[in-house]
C-alpha positions in Angstrom: 22.3 -6.7 7.4 21.4 -5.2 10.8 17.8 -4.6 11.7 16.5 -1.0 11.7 16.3 -1.2 15.5 20.0 -2.0 15.8 20.8 0.8 13.4 18.8 3.3 15.4 20.4 2.3 18.7 23.5 4.2 17.5 21.5 7.4 18.1 20.6 6.6 21.8 21.7 8.3 24.9 22.7 11.8 23.8 23.4 14.3 26.6 21.4 16.9 24.6 18.7 14.8 22.9 17.5 15.6 19.4 14.5 14.0 17.7 16.6 11.1 16.4 17.9 10.2 19.9 14.4 10.7 21.4 13.0 8.2 18.9 15.9 5.8 19.6 15.4 6.0 23.4 11.7 5.5 23.0 12.2 2.4 20.8 14.6 1.0 23.3 12.1 1.3 26.2 9.1 0.0 24.1 9.2 -3.7 24.6 6.6 -4.2 21.9 8.5 -2.4 19.2 9.3 -4.9 16.2 13.0 -5.1 17.0 13.7 -7.8 14.5 12.0 -6.1 11.6 13.7 -4.9 8.4 10.4 -3.9 6.9 9.6 -0.2 6.3 5.8 -1.0 6.2 5.8 -3.0 9.5 7.7 -0.3 11.4 5.8 2.5 9.9 2.5 0.9 10.8 3.7 0.3 14.3 4.7 4.0 14.7 1.4 5.2 13.3 -0.5 3.4 16.0 2.0 4.0 18.8 3.7 7.3 17.9 5.7 8.7 20.9 5.7 12.3 19.7 4.2 14.5 17.0 7.1 14.4 14.5 8.1 10.7 15.1 7.0 9.6 11.7 9.0 12.3 9.9 12.1 11.3 12.1 11.5 7.7 11.2 11.5 8.5 7.5 14.8 10.4 7.7 16.4 7.6 9.7 15.0 5.0 7.3 16.7 6.8 4.4 20.0 6.7 6.2 19.5 3.1 7.1 18.8 2.2 3.4 21.8 4.2 2.2 24.1 2.4 4.6 22.8 -1.2 4.2 21.6 -1.5 0.6 
């Protein structure tokens, strides 16, 4: 199973960025992001303390649902 980070990297680099790609680009640039994690709690806590934009937690929740649907 891929990590959440690797799943989200498929959203990176859009010409016309949306919230999902903004979060993916930010995660890529943040060297402290827990890239090896598969834990909702760990990633959610990290984003609560280091949120890159106002709706990042909502975007994370949507992406997490897609991640779970694809890998569980």
